[in-house]
SERO-4910 file (N, C-alpha, C, O; in steps of 0.05 Angstrom, whole numbers):
BEGIN
 pado doro    nc1    nc2    nc3   cac1   cac2   cac3    cc1    cc2    cc3    oc1    oc2    oc3
  Met    A     17    -24      0      0      0      0     17     25      0     37     27     15
  Gln    A     10     44    -17     24     70    -18     18     86      7     -6     89     14
  Lys    A     39     96     20     34    113     44     20    138     36     27    151     16
  Val    A      1    147     52    -13    172     48     -6    191     71    -12    185     94
  Tyr    A      6    214     64     12    234     84    -12    251     90    -28    258     72
  Glu    A    -14    259    115    -35    279    122    -28    305    110    -46    319     99
  Leu    A     -2    313    111      7    338    100     32    334     84     51    321     94
  Ala    A     33    345     60     58    347     45     63    377     42     48    391     30
  Ile    A     85    386     53     92    414     54    115    419     35    137    407     38
  Ile    A    111    436     15    131    441     -5    146    466      2    136    489      1
  Gly    A    171    463     11    188    485     20    192    484     50    173    484     65
  Ala    A    218    482     58    224    480     86    237    505     97    258    505    108
  Gly    A    223    527     92    230    553    104    214    557    130    201    538    139
  Pro    A    214    582    140    199    587    165    170    579    164    159    567    182
  Ala    A    156    587    142    127    581    140    122    551    138    104    541    150
  Gly    A    139    537    123    136    508    120    140    493    146    125    476    154
  Ile    A    162    501    160    168    488    185    147    494    206    139    477    222
  Ala    A    137    519    206    116    527    225     91    511    220     78    503    239
  Thr    A     83    508    195     59    492    189     62    464    199     44    452    210
  Ala    A     86    452    195     91    425    204     90    423    235     77    405    246
  Val    A    103    441    248    105    440    278     77    445    290     68    430    308
  Glu    A     63    466    280     37    472    292     17    449    286      0    444    303
  Ser    A     19    437    263      1    414    257      8    391    275    -11    377    284
  Tyr    A     33    386    280     42    364    298     31    369    326     21    351    339
  Leu    A     33    394    335     23    401    362     -7    399    364    -18    395    385
  His    A    -21    401    341    -50    397    340    -58    368    338    -81    361    337
  Gly    A    -37    350    338    -43    322    337    -41    308    311    -46    284    309
  Met    A    -33    322    290    -31    310    264     -4    295    262     16    304    274
  Arg    A     -4    273    248     21    258    243     23    253    213      7    263    197
  Asp    A     43    238    205     48    233    176     50    259    161     35    265    142
  Ile    A     70    275    170     75    301    157    103    299    144    122    289    156
  Val    A    105    309    119    131    309    106    137    337     95    119    350     83
  Leu    A    161    345     99    171    371     88    189    364     64    207    348     66
  Leu    A    183    376     41    198    371     16    214    396      9    202    417      4
  Glu    A    240    394      8    258    417      3    277    410    -20    290    390    -20
  Lys    A    277    428    -40    294    423    -63    324    427    -58    340    416    -72
  Asp    A    331    443    -38    359    448    -32    370    427    -12    355    408     -5
  Gln    A    395    430     -4    408    410     13    400    412     42    405    394     57
  Asn    A    387    434     50    379    436     78    355    456     80    349    469     60
  His    A    343    457    103    321    476    107    330    504    106    354    510    109
  Asn    A    312    523    102    317    552    102    339    559     83    358    573     90
  Ala    A    337    550     58    357    556     38    361    585     32    383    595     27
  Thr    A    339    601     33    341    629     28    359    643     49    376    659     42
  Ile    A    355    636     74    372    648     95    401    639     91    419    655     94
  Arg    A    405    614     85    433    604     81    447    617     57    470    624     59
  Lys    A    432    621     35    444    632     11    446    662     10    467    673      1
  Tyr    A    425    675     19    423    704     14    429    722     38    431    746     35
  Tyr    A    432    710     62    439    725     85    469    722     90    480    700     91
  Lys    A    483    744     94    511    743    100    515    733    128    496    734    145
  Asp    A    539    724    135    545    714    162    540    736    182    547    759    178
  Asn    A    527    728    204    521    745    227    501    767    220    498    787    235
  Lys    A    486    764    198    466    784    191    444    784    212    436    763    222
  Arg    A    435    807    219    413    810    238    387    798    226    381    803    203
  Val    A    372    784    242    346    774    234    326    783    255    326    774    278
  Asp    A    309    802    247    290    814    266    262    801    263    253    795    241
  Lys    A    249    797    286    221    787    285    204    807    271    187    800    254
  Asp    A    207    833    278    191    854    265    207    864    241    221    885    243
  Trp    A    204    850    219    219    856    195    212    883    183    188    889    180
  Lys    A    232    899    177    228    926    167    209    943    185    194    960    176
  Gly    A    211    937    212    195    952    231    166    944    232    150    957    246
  Gln    A    158    924    217    130    915    217    125    897    241    133    874    242
  Glu    A    110    908    261    106    893    285     85    871    281     63    877    271
  Val    A     92    847    288     74    824    285     72    809    311     93    801    323
  Asp    A     48    806    321     44    790    345     42    760    336     26    754    318
  Leu    A     58    743    349     58    715    341     33    701    352     26    704    376
  Asp    A     19    687    335     -6    674    343     -3    646    354    -18    637    370
  Gly    A     18    632    344     21    604    351     38    598    375     42    615    392
  Arg    A     48    573    375     64    564    398     94    564    392    109    552    407
  Ile    A    102    576    371    131    579    364    140    606    373    131    627    362
  Tyr    A    158    607    392    167    633    403    193    641    389    214    632    396
  Phe    A    190    659    370    212    668    354    221    696    363    204    714    367
  Val    A    247    701    366    257    727    375    279    736    356    289    721    339
  Asp    A    287    761    359    309    772    343    334    756    347    339    745    369
  Gly    A    350    755    326    376    741    329    393    746    305    393    768    294
  Thr    A    409    727    297    427    729    274    420    706    255    404    688    261
  Lys    A    433    707    232    430    685    213    435    658    227    420    639    224
  Glu    A    457    656    242    465    631    254    446    622    276    438    598    277
  Ser    A    437    641    293    419    633    314    391    625    303    378    608    314
  Thr    A    383    638    281    358    631    269    358    603    257    339    588    260
  Leu    A    380    596    244    382    569    233    383    548    255    371    527    253
  Asp    A    397    555    277    397    537    300    369    533    312    362    511    320
  Phe    A    354    555    312    327    554    323    309    535    307    295    519    319
  Phe    A    311    536    280    295    518    264    306    490    264    290    471    262
  Asp    A    332    487    267    343    460    271    330    447    296    322    423    295
  Ala    A    329    462    317    318    451    342    288    444    340    280    424    350
  Leu    A    273    460    325    245    454    321    241    428    306    224    412    314
  Leu    A    257    424    286    254    399    270    262    375    287    249    355    286
  Asp    A    283    378    302    292    355    319    273    349    341    267    326    347
  Gln    A    262    370    353    245    366    376    219    351    369    209    336    385
  His    A    209    356    345    184    344    337    187    321    317    167    311    306
  Cys    A    212    313    313    218    289    297    204    290    270    192    270    261
  Leu    A    205    313    257    191    316    231    207    305    208    232    307    208
  Glu    A    193    293    189    207    282    166    214    304    146    196    318    136
  Leu    A    239    306    139    249    326    120    263    312     98    283    299    102
  Lys    A    252    315     74    265    304     50    278    327     35    265    344     23
  Thr    A    305    327     35    320    348     21    327    339     -7    324    316    -14
  Gln    A    337    359    -23    344    354    -51    321    339    -65    325    321    -81
  Thr    A    297    349    -59    272    337    -70    256    360    -82    242    374    -68
  Glu    A    257    363   -108    242    385   -121    215    375   -131    214    355   -147
  Val    A    194    388   -123    167    381   -131    162    393   -159    166    417   -162
  Gln    A    152    377   -177    147    387   -204    119    399   -206    116    420   -218
  Asn    A    100    385   -195     72    396   -194     55    378   -176     64    357   -168
  Val    A     31    388   -171     12    374   -154    -13    370   -170    -22    387   -184
  Glu    A    -25    346   -167    -50    340   -181    -70    328   -162    -65    310   -147
  Lys    A    -94    339   -163   -116    329   -147   -128    304   -160   -137    305   -182
  Ile    A   -127    281   -146   -137    255   -156   -167    252   -151   -182    245   -168
  Lys    A   -174    259   -126   -202    258   -118   -204    276    -93   -184    286    -84
  Glu    A   -228    279    -83   -232    295    -59   -215    284    -36   -219    261    -28
  Gly    A   -197    301    -26   -181    293     -3   -157    276     -9   -145    264      8
  Leu    A   -148    276    -35   -124    261    -42   -110    274    -66   -122    281    -86
  Phe    A    -84    278    -62    -67    290    -83    -43    273    -90    -33    258    -73
  His    A    -36    275   -115    -10    265   -124     10    288   -122      4    310   -132
  Val    A     33    283   -109     54    303   -109     77    291   -125     90    272   -116
  Tyr    A     83    303   -148    102    292   -166    130    303   -161    134    327   -162
  Ile    A    149    285   -156    177    293   -153    192    275   -172    181    256   -184
  Ser    A    218    280   -176    234    266   -195    233    236   -189    243    227   -169
  Gly    A    222    220   -208    222    191   -206    204    180   -184    207    156   -178
  Glu    A    187    196   -172    170    186   -150    145    202   -148    144    225   -157
  Val    A    124    189   -138     99    203   -133     91    198   -103     90    176    -94
  Leu    A     86    220    -89     76    218    -62     46    223    -61     35    237    -78
  Tyr    A     33    211    -41      4    215    -37      0    232    -12     14    228      8
  Ala    A    -18    252    -14    -23    269      9    -52    278      9    -64    282    -11
  Lys    A    -63    280     34    -90    290     37    -92    321     34   -112    331     25
  Asn    A    -70    334     42    -69    363     41    -41    371     32    -21    358     39
  Val    A    -39    393     17    -13    403      7    -11    432     14    -29    448     10
  Ile    A     12    440     25     17    468     32     41    477     16     63    465     18
  Val    A     38    498      1     60    508    -16     72    532     -2     59    553      1
  Thr    A     97    529      5    111    551     19    137    558      5    158    565     18
  Ile    A    137    556    -21    161    563    -37    167    592    -34    150    609    -39
  Gly    A    191    599    -25    199    627    -22    204    640    -49    212    627    -68
  Arg    A    199    666    -51    205    680    -75    234    679    -84    240    678   -107
  Met    A    252    678    -64    280    678    -70    289    650    -81    312    647    -89
  Gly    A    271    631    -81    276    606    -95    279    611   -124    290    595   -139
  Lys    A    267    633   -133    269    642   -161    277    671   -162    260    688   -165
  Pro    A    303    677   -158    311    705   -157    306    720   -183    308    709   -205
  Asn    A    299    746   -180    295    762   -204    321    765   -220    343    767   -208
  Lys    A    319    763   -245    342    767   -263    337    791   -281    314    797   -287
  Pro    A    358    803   -291    354    826   -308    340    818   -334    342    795   -343
  Ser    A    327    838   -347    313    832   -371    331    828   -395    324    815   -415
  Tyr    A    355    839   -394    375    836   -416    390    810   -412    393    800   -390
  Lys    A    400    800   -434    414    774   -434    442    777   -422    456    798   -426
  Ile    A    451    757   -408    478    756   -398    495    738   -416    489    715   -419
  Pro    A    515    749   -429    532    733   -448    544    709   -434    553    711   -411
  Pro    A    543    685   -447    554    661   -434    583    664   -425    590    651   -405
  Ser    A    599    680   -439    627    682   -432    632    695   -405    654    693   -394
  Ile    A    612    709   -394    616    723   -368    596    713   -346    595    725   -325
  Lys    A    582    691   -352    562    682   -332    574    674   -305    561    677   -285
  Lys    A    599    665   -306    612    658   -280    620    683   -264    626    681   -241
  Lys    A    619    706   -277    626    731   -264    601    747   -256    603    770   -246
  Val    A    578    736   -261    552    748   -254    538    730   -234    533    707   -240
  Ala    A    530    741   -211    519    724   -189    495    737   -177    489    761   -181
  Phe    A    481    721   -161    457    731   -146    460    727   -116    442    732   -101
  Thr    A    483    717   -108    491    715    -80    521    723    -78    533    730    -98
  Leu    A    532    721    -54    560    727    -51    578    703    -57    603    705    -55
  Asp    A    566    680    -63    582    657    -70    600    662    -93    592    673   -114
  Gly    A    625    654    -90    645    658   -111    660    684   -110    680    687   -124
  Ser    A    651    702    -93    665    728    -91    693    724    -79    696    708    -60
  Glu    A    713    738    -90    740    736    -80    748    763    -68    732    782    -67
  Ile    A    773    765    -60    783    791    -49    797    806    -71    805    795    -91
  Asp    A    799    832    -67    813    850    -86    800    850   -113    814    853   -134
  Glu    A    773    847   -114    759    849   -139    745    876   -141    739    889   -121
  Lys    A    741    885   -166    724    908   -171    696    898   -176    691    884   -196
  Ile    A    678    904   -157    651    891   -158    629    913   -159    631    933   -146
  Leu    A    609    907   -176    585    923   -177    562    907   -165    556    885   -174
  Val    A    549    919   -145    525    907   -133    501    923   -145    501    947   -146
  Val    A    481    908   -155    458    920   -167    434    916   -150    427    893   -143
  Gly    A    421    937   -142    397    935   -125    397    957   -103    417    969    -98
  Gly    A    374    961    -91    372    981    -70    358    973    -45    352    989    -28
  Gly    A    353    947    -42    341    936    -18    361    928      3    385    934      0
  Asp    A    352    916     24    369    908     47    391    889     38    414    893     45
  Ser    A    385    869     21    405    850     13    427    864     -3    451    859      1
  Ala    A    419    881    -22    439    895    -38    458    912    -21    482    911    -25
  Val    A    446    927     -3    462    944     15    481    928     32    504    934     36
  Glu    A    471    906     43    487    889     60    510    876     44    532    874     54
  Tyr    A    504    867     20    525    856      2    547    877     -2    571    871      0
  Ala    A    539    901     -9    558    922    -16    576    929      8    600    930      6
  Val    A    563    933     32    579    939     56    597    916     63    620    921     71
  Asp    A    587    892     62    603    869     69    627    865     51    649    860     60
  Leu    A    623    868     25    644    865      5    665    887      6    688    883     -2
  Ser    A    657    911     16    674    934     14    699    932     32    719    946     28
  Gly    A    699    913     51    722    910     68    746    900     54    769    906     62
  Lys    A    742    885     32    765    873     18    764    876    -12    778    862    -27
  Asn    A    746    894    -21    743    898    -50    737    927    -56    731    943    -39
  Asp    A    739    933    -82    731    959    -93    702    957   -102    696    944   -122
  Val    A    684    968    -86    655    963    -90    640    988    -98    644   1009    -88
  Ser    A    622    984   -118    603   1004   -126    575    992   -123    572    968   -125
  Ile    A    555   1009   -119    528    999   -118    510   1016   -137    511   1040   -136
  Cys    A    496   1002   -154    479   1015   -174    450   1012   -167    440    989   -162
  Tyr    A    435   1034   -165    407   1033   -158    392   1054   -175    402   1076   -180
  Arg    A    368   1046   -184    353   1064   -202    342   1089   -189    335   1108   -202
  Arg    A    341   1089   -163    331   1112   -148    354   1128   -136    377   1121   -139
  Glu    A    347   1151   -124    368   1169   -114    376   1163    -85    396   1174    -75
  Ser    A    361   1146    -71    368   1140    -43    359   1111    -37    343   1099    -52
  Phe    A    368   1101    -14    362   1074     -6    339   1073     14    342   1063     36
  His    A    317   1085      6    294   1088     24    280   1062     31    266   1061     51
  Arg    A    285   1041     16    272   1015     21    285   1000     44    273    981     55
  Cys    A    309   1008     51    324    992     71    315    998    100    302   1018    105
  Asn    A    321    979    118    315    985    146    335   1006    156    356   1011    144
  Pro    A    328   1019    178    345   1041    188    374   1034    192    392   1050    186
  Thr    A    380   1010    202    408   1002    207    423   1001    180    446   1011    179
  Asn    A    411    989    160    425    988    134    428   1015    121    447   1020    107
  Gln    A    408   1032    125    411   1059    114    434   1074    127    450   1087    113
  Thr    A    437   1071    153    460   1083    167    486   1071    157    505   1086    152
  Asn    A    487   1045    153    512   1032    145    520   1040    117    544   1045    112
  Ile    A    501   1041     98    508   1048     70    516   1077     68    534   1084     53
  Asn    A    502   1094     83    509   1123     83    537   1127     94    552   1144     84
  Tyr    A    544   1113    115    570   1115    127    591   1105    107    612   1118    103
  Ala    A    586   1083     94    605   1071     74    609   1090     51    632   1093     41
  Ile    A    588   1103     42    590   1122     20    605   1147     28    623   1156     14
  Met    A    599   1157     52    612   1181     62    642   1177     65    658   1196     62
  His    A    650   1153     73    678   1147     78    692   1134     54    713   1122     56
  His    A    678   1136     31    690   1126      5    696   1096      6    715   1087     -8
  Gln    A    681   1082     21    684   1052     22    667   1039      0    674   1018    -10
  Val    A    645   1052     -7    627   1043    -28    621   1067    -46    614   1089    -36
  Arg    A    623   1063    -72    617   1085    -91    588   1082   -101    581   1061   -112
  Pro    A    572   1102    -97    544   1100   -107    541   1108   -136    554   1127   -146
  Ile    A    525   1092   -150    517   1099   -178    487   1099   -177    474   1079   -182
  Leu    A    476   1122   -172    447   1125   -166    432   1138   -189    444   1151   -207
  Ala    A    406   1135   -188    387   1147   -208    395   1140   -237    393   1156   -255
  Thr    A    403   1115   -240    409   1105   -267    403   1075   -268    400   1062   -247
  Gln    A    402   1065   -292    397   1036   -295    417   1025   -315    432   1039   -328
  Ile    A    417    998   -316    436    984   -333    422    976   -359    400    965   -358
  Asp    A    435    981   -381    423    975   -407    431    947   -417    417    935   -433
  Gly    A    454    937   -407    463    910   -415    491    904   -405    504    921   -394
  Leu    A    500    880   -410    526    871   -403    540    860   -427    528    848   -444
  Glu    A    567    864   -428    583    853   -449    609    842   -437    615    849   -414
  Glu    A    623    827   -452    650    817   -443    671    834   -457    670    839   -481
  Glu    A    691    842   -441    714    857   -453    739    850   -437    740    856   -413
  Asp    A    758    838   -450    784    831   -437    780    814   -412    794    817   -392
  Gly    A    761    796   -413    756    778   -391    741    790   -368    737    777   -347
  Lys    A    732    815   -371    717    828   -350    688    833   -359    681    829   -383
  Val    A    671    842   -341    644    849   -347    642    878   -353    648    895   -337
  Lys    A    634    884   -378    630    911   -386    600    918   -381    582    907   -394
  Val    A    595    938   -363    568    945   -356    560    970   -372    574    991   -371
  Leu    A    538    968   -387    528    990   -403    506   1004   -388    485    993   -383
  Phe    A    511   1029   -380    492   1044   -365    476   1062   -383    485   1070   -405
  Tyr    A    451   1069   -374    436   1090   -388    450   1117   -382    455   1124   -359
  Glu    A    454   1133   -403    464   1160   -400    489   1162   -382    492   1181   -367
  Lys    A    506   1142   -384    531   1142   -369    551   1125   -384    543   1105   -396
  Glu    A    576   1131   -382    597   1116   -397    598   1087   -386    596   1083   -362
  Pro    A    603   1068   -404    606   1040   -395    630   1038   -376    648   1054   -375
  Glu    A    630   1016   -360    651   1012   -340    657    982   -338    639    966   -340
  Leu    A    682    975   -333    690    947   -330    691    939   -300    700    954   -283
  Phe    A    681    915   -295    681    904   -268    691    875   -269    687    861   -289
  Asp    A    703    866   -247    710    838   -245    686    820   -240    685    797   -248
  Arg    A    667    831   -226    643    816   -218    619    834   -215    622    857   -207
  Val    A    595    824   -222    570    838   -218    552    820   -201    548    797   -208
  Val    A    541    831   -180    524    816   -162    496    830   -162    494    853   -154
  Tyr    A    476    815   -170    448    825   -170    434    817   -145    435    794   -136
  Ala    A    421    837   -133    404    832   -109    378    848   -114    373    868   -101
  Ile    A    362    837   -132    338    852   -141    312    837   -135    292    839   -149
  Gly    A    313    821   -113    289    808   -104    283    782   -118    299    771   -133
  Gly    A    259    771   -113    251    746   -125    223    748   -136    209    768   -132
  Thr    A    214    726   -149    188    726   -162    172    702   -154    183    682   -145
  Thr    A    146    704   -158    128    681   -152    134    659   -173    137    665   -196
  Pro    A    136    634   -164    140    611   -182    115    605   -199    102    585   -194
  Ser    A    109    622   -218     84    620   -233     82    594   -248     60    583   -250
  Gly    A    104    584   -259    103    559   -274     93    536   -257     76    520   -266
  Phe    A    103    534   -233     94    513   -215     64    516   -208     49    497   -208
  Leu    A     56    541   -201     29    545   -194     10    539   -217    -11    526   -213
  His    A     17    547   -240      0    542   -264     -3    512   -269    -25    503   -275
  Ser    A     20    498   -268     19    469   -274      3    454   -253     -6    431   -258
  Ser    A      0    466   -229    -16    453   -207    -45    463   -206    -60    454   -190
  Gly    A    -51    481   -224    -79    491   -225    -85    513   -205   -109    519   -201
  Ile    A    -65    525   -193    -69    545   -172    -71    572   -186    -53    580   -201
  Lys    A    -93    586   -181    -97    612   -195    -80    634   -182    -74    634   -158
  Glu    A    -72    653   -199    -57    677   -191    -72    702   -197    -89    703   -215
  Glu    A    -67    722   -181    -78    749   -186    -58    770   -177    -50    769   -154
  Asn    A    -50    788   -194    -31    809   -187     -4    797   -177      8    808   -159
  Gly    A      4    775   -189     30    763   -183     31    747   -157     52    740   -148
  Lys    A      7    741   -146      6    725   -121    -16    703   -124    -35    708   -138
  Pro    A    -12    680   -111    -33    660   -112    -58    669    -98    -56    682    -77
  Val    A    -81    663   -109   -106    671    -97   -112    651    -74   -109    627    -77
  His    A   -120    662    -51   -127    646    -28   -148    659    -11   -152    683    -13
  Asp    A   -161    644      6   -181    655     24   -169    662     51   -144    662     54
  Ala    A   -185    668     71   -175    676     97   -160    654    111   -144    660    130
  Asn    A   -164    629    103   -149    607    115   -125    598     99   -113    578    104
  Tyr    A   -118    615     79    -96    610     61   -100    586     42    -81    575     31
  Gln    A   -126    578     39   -132    557     20   -136    569     -8   -149    589    -11
  Thr    A   -125    556    -28   -126    566    -55   -153    558    -68   -171    549    -54
  Asn    A   -155    563    -94   -179    555   -108   -184    525   -109   -205    516   -116
  Ile    A   -163    510   -102   -165    481   -101   -167    473    -72   -148    477    -56
  Lys    A   -190    461    -64   -194    453    -37   -172    432    -29   -168    412    -42
  Gly    A   -158    438     -7   -137    420      3   -109    430     -4    -90    418      6
  Ile    A   -107    450    -21    -81    462    -26    -80    490    -14    -97    507    -19
  Phe    A    -60    495      2    -56    520     16    -30    533      8    -12    520     -2
  Val    A    -28    559     13     -3    574      8      4    589     34    -13    598     48
  Ala    A     30    593     38     39    607     62     67    619     58     82    610     41
  Gly    A     73    639     74    100    651     73    103    672     51     84    686     44
  Asp    A    128    675     42    135    697     23    117    697     -1    111    719    -12
  Ile    A    109    674    -11     93    672    -35     67    687    -34     56    694    -55
  Thr    A     57    692    -10     32    706     -6     35    736     -1     16    751     -1
  Gln    A     60    745      3     66    772     12     74    790    -12     85    780    -31
  Glu    A     70    816     -9     77    835    -30    107    834    -36    115    833    -59
  Ser    A    123    836    -15    152    837    -19    166    814     -5    190    810     -9
  Gly    A    152    799     12    164    777     26    183    785     48    188    809     52
  Gly    A    194    766     62    215    772     81    208    769    110    225    766    127
  Ser    A    182    771    118    174    770    146    172    741    156    154    727    148
  Ile    A    191    733    173    190    707    184    165    704    203    152    684    203
  Ala    A    160    725    218    138    724    237    111    720    223     94    704    232
  Leu    A    107    733    200     82    729    185     81    700    174     59    688    174
  Gly    A    103    689    166    104    662    157     96    642    179     82    623    174
  Leu    A    106    648    203     99    631    226     69    632    232     56    612    238
  Asn    A     58    656    229     29    659    234     12    645    212     -9    634    218
  His    A     22    646    188      8    631    166      7    602    173    -14    589    170
  Gly    A     29    591    182     30    562    189     11    556    211     -3    535    210
  Tyr    A      9    573    231     -9    568    253    -38    569    244    -55    553    252
  Ala    A    -45    589    227    -72    592    217    -80    567    200   -103    558    203
  Ile    A    -63    557    184    -69    533    167    -73    509    185    -92    494    182
  Ala    A    -55    505    204    -57    482    222    -82    483    238    -95    462    242
  Ser    A    -90    506    248   -114    509    264   -139    503    247   -158    491    256
  Tyr    A   -139    513    222   -162    508    204   -164    478    198   -186    467    198
  Leu    A   -142    464    193   -143    436    187   -153    420    211   -168    400    208
  Lys    A   -146    428    235   -156    414    259   -186    417    261   -200    398    267
  Lys    A   -196    442    256   -225    446    258   -240    430    237   -262    421    241
  Arg    A   -227    427    214   -241    414    191   -243    384    194   -260    371    182
  Lys    A   -227    373    212   -227    343    215   -253    334    228   -256    310    232
***
């Protein structure tokens, strides 16, 4: 007999783990977390620099926690330890390096969850894929000859490089400040100031610019990239081109529309449609976390989504 899971949760970030833990505490068993990366919380591991602050009230947005997971301010490392402990404490099944291709409703109360070479059965499916699972990429093409010199994280960065960071949010500013200690760093942003950042990052980037640690290239955009003498030639609007050893993009992420469409989940304004219980147009499929938010990023909101879904499922039984 094929095992049937009560819950199959796609994505092992804060919202996914919270849904699993809160459901477990409500008495549900046979829960599986499906994560395409090598470990849980891949976004935090990949896109947060070491010792990065992780605030419960992200960007000053105060959120009262509804569930039984007590999350507090910390760092990248303490946050990962926190979620490690949650998984261990509740003995939850985590399948890593498992990418879900799509979900299909077989009959009322039963779904096929398709992964590479295998099909899982589940009564309910929760989609908690983070937006940064699919980082935004520039509209212009990146020549194959320089693809190794163009990145979306700090992976591969070396010392004594001339680096251009593209973006104006918290990640972009943190990348620029972090890299400036051992590199010649510039930051390009289409606006004239870094108003999207939290106050700490605004202070840090302004200090770095004032002390000539980071060179700002503001109120302009990039028209394209070319290769020249083994370097990345950046073509700016209304500004002379410039050569860099590396270009790092930090321009956010997008909703995984392909996955949603193939699973029959409706979208509206770039987000999956859901009701007050985070249930989509398909009964038994729910969404939680960054995928439901305008800009994403709030761990506390993701935890609350998990609690709301778990509570609804308990009432529905």
